[in-house]
N, C-alpha and C positions, 0 to 999 in steps of 0.2 A: 465626636465620640463614636467608638466602635459599638455596634449593636449585634448581639448574637442571640439567635432563637434557641431557647432551651426549656427545661422543665422547671426552672426556678425564676424567682425575681431577685436579681443580684445587681448591685452597683459596685463594680470593682475599681479600685485605684491601683494601677500597675506601673511597672518600670521595666524597660527593655534592658537586658544585660547580654553580654556576649554568649552566655550559655542558653538563654531563652528569656521567658517573661517571669518576673517576680510579682506576685499579688501582695501588695502592701496593705490593702484594706478591703474587706468584703462586708458590705452593708446589706443586711437581709433581715426579714422577719419570718422566713420560711422555717418549718419544723425539720424538713429533710433537705439538706443542701448537697448538691453534686457540683463541685467546682469543675470548670472546663479543662479539658486536657490540653487544648491549644488555644492561642489567641493570635489572630492575624497570621496564621501559618507557623507560629513559633511555639514550641512546647512550654508549658508552665512548669518551671523547675524549682520554685521556692515560694513559701508562704511566710510573709514577714512577721516580725514581732508585733504582738497585740492585734494582728490582722482581723481576727473574728471576735475579739474580746469585747467586754462591755465598754471599755474606754478606748479611744482611738490612739494610734501612734502619735508620739509627741511632735515629730517633724516629718514632713513628706517632701521629697526632692522636687525641685522646680520642673524637672522634665518628666514627671509622672503624668500618665494619661488615664482617662476613664474608659471603662468598658461596661456596657449595659447588657446583662443577660436577662432575657424576658420571655414569658409565655403569654404576653398580652395584657398583663394587669398594670396597675399603677406603680410608679417608682417606689421602691421599698424604703421604709424607715427602719434603721437598724435596731434590733432587739435581740441581744445575745441570749436572753432568757428564754426565747422561743425555740432555739435550736436544739433538736433532739438527736439528729444523726448527720454525720458529715462524711462524704466520699471525697477523698483527696485525688488530685489529678494523677493520671497513670504514669507520668514521667517525673513526678515531683522528687526532688532530691533532699530538700531540707524544710524543716518547720521551725520558725523562729520562736524565741522565748515569749512566754505569756500569750501565745497565739490564741488560746481558748480560755483565757483568764475570765473567771466569773460566768462562763457558760454553764450555769448551774443545772440545767435540765439536759445537758448533753449525755446521751446514753450509749451511742455507738460510733466507732470510727472505722472506716474502710480504707486500707492502705495497700500499696504495692511494695515489692522488694526494692524499688529504686530509692525509697526514703532511707537515708542512713544517718542524717543529722537531725536530732530531735532536741530542741532547745530546752534550757532549764526553766522550771516552773510553767511549762507549757500548759499543763492541765490543772493549774491552781484553782481550787474551789469547784472542780468538775466532779463532785461527789456522786452524781448519778451515773457516771460512766461505768458500764459493766460488760461491754462487748467490744472486741476488736476483731475485725475481719482482715486477714492478711493474704493477699494474692501473691504468694511466694513459696519457694521450696523450703519446707521446715528443716532441711539439712543444710541450708545456706545462710549467709549472714543477713540479718534484718535489723530493724530498729526496735524490735520487741523489748529487748532488755532495757533500753532507754525509756520506753513507755512505762514499763513496770516500775522503774525507779522513780517515775514521776507520779505514780498512782498507787496508794497503799490499799485501796479497796479491792474487793474480789473482781477478777476479770475472767470472762469466758472468751477464750481465744480460739479462732478457727483459721487454720491454714488451708488455702485452696491451691492445689497444684496438680497439673496433668489430669484434670477431671475428677480428682479425689479430694476429700475433705478430712482433715485431721483436727480433732477438737481437744483442747486442753483447758483445765481449770487452774487458775492461780488464786489461792485463798488470800483473804485479807490479812493484814497485820497492823500493828500500831507501835509507835515508839514514843518514849518520853525521856526527858533529862531530869535526873534526880540529884539534888544537892546532898553530898555525902560528908562534907566537912564544913566547919565555920569559915574556912577560906574560900568557900564557894567553888569547890571543885565538883564538877558534875560527872555523873555516871549515866551512860546511855542504857536504857532498858527497852528491850524489844518484846512485844507480846504477840503471840500467834505464830502459826507455822508458815504463814505466807512469806515471811522474809527468806526462809530457806529455799522455797520454791523459786524465788527471784535470783538465786545464786546459780541456777542451772544453765549457765552460758559460758562459752569460751570464745573470745574474740568476736562476740556478737552472734555466735551460732548456738542454737538451742542444743543441749546435751540430754538426750532421752534417759540415759542411764543414771545421771545425777537426779533428774526429775523423779524417776521411779524410786530411788533410794530415799527421797524426802517423805515417802508415805509413813515411815516409822515415826516421824515427828508428829503427824496428825494422830496416829494411833495412841502415842504416848500422852497426848493431850485430851484423849477421849473425844476428838472431833470425828466421830464415826460417820456421820452423814456426809461430811465433806470427803472423807476417805472413800466412801462408797461411790460418790459422784465422780471422783477422779478415776477410780477403778473402772467404772462403766465406760467412761470416755476413752481410756487407754485400750480397753479390750475391743471397743467398737472400731477404732482406727489405730491399729497396733504398729505404727511406723517406729522402727528402732526398738521394738519391744523384745527383750530376751525371753527365753523359755522360763527362766527363774522368775522374772518379773511378772510374766503372764500367770504363773501359778500363784504368786503372791497376791495378785489382784483378784483371782478367783477365790482364794481363801478369804480375802477381805469381804467379798460380796456374800459368801456363804455365812459369814459371821454377822454382817451388818446390812446385807441387802434388803432385809425386811423393813428397816427404817426408810431406806430409799424408796422401796415399793409403795409404802404408805404415803410418802411425800408426793410421789408421781401420781398416785391415785387421787389424792386431794386436789392436785392441779390439773387432772384430766390428761396427763401425758401418756397416751396410749402407746405411742411408738417406743418410749423408754420402757414401759412395762413389758411390751412384747420382747424387747431385747433381753431384759432380765430373765424372763421366762424361757427364752431360747437357750440361755446359758445353763439352765438347770441349777441355779444357785439359791432358789427360793424354796423354803420348806412349805409343807401343807399349812402350817400355822401362819407363816408369813403371807401366803396367798389369801387365806381366810381373813386375816387382819386387814389386808389391803382392800378386800371386797367390802368390809364394813366401812372403811374410810371412804371408798368411792361412793357407796350408797349414802352415807351421811352427807357428802358434799354434792350429791345428785350428778355425779359424773358417769353418765350411762355408758358412754363409749369405753371408758376405762374399765368399768364393771363388766362389760361384755367380754373384753379381752381376758379378764381374770376368770370369769365363769367358764369360758371356753377351755382354759387350762385345767380347771377343776373337772370339767366333763371328760377331758381326754384321759385324766388320771383316775377317774372314778371306776371302781370295780363293776364288771358287767352285771346287769340286772338291778343295779341300784341307781337312783336318781337323786339329785339335790335340787331343792327349790329355794329361790331367794326372792324377797320382796323389795322392789325399788322404794 
């Protein structure tokens, strides 16, 4: 058995292929899993079907071999329900079907641009998933469209490229089949604007202009808080953002930024509040309401940011006092 020192306790079942190593099974009970980039000098290029799921693959080849990744603890007993975050290997090319099946607490995935094949039902029952980190050029092809097709819940996606980060929000949606005749003909119904946001790709490449046009769907559904969250992300990292789209997002924040400011104040998100204040999209009433929310939730750092903004805008000779 190969033994690799690492930050995790993993028992891997692997297969050597002409392109590199395939991980057929990963047994672990760690919350945060970082799979090795290489094994025995060969790159890890694929993650097999059911590899990290609650159930093991049905059949393993006879020439498979075992690799122990350890930081000095006991051999792991697999618990798919313990896994919260997974970082995939840097040179990985494919993820097999049902790879994360029933990883019910999985919250985040970290992936590189090399992953192009993302199997069907890979994220089945991964309802806690809400974050994807992509080390890739947002203007190039990635597996993001396939991930979004596998997950109908809200996803916060961050692209990291050339030292910069671009953050996007893909809202949730749901679909159902409804019987419309006695002959059991079904009609597909889609609820939520998230489906439209998942159509903003061409040949696997994210299309910023299509993404920006989808804002109208959120506004039409009165999903104002999601619209404001998307607007803030696009303005903070405006890759591929046209002047018209920038103005549209600023208008959105002027109209609905107060709701977002209150949500940020309740959560203590001081950086987000500073960004909104820097854009000048919050009215005095918005700031005052956010102060009340921060005070009610005992978010002193957020309240300090808001009070500083009030102090800067207050007329000379007048002071405002607030009680925590």
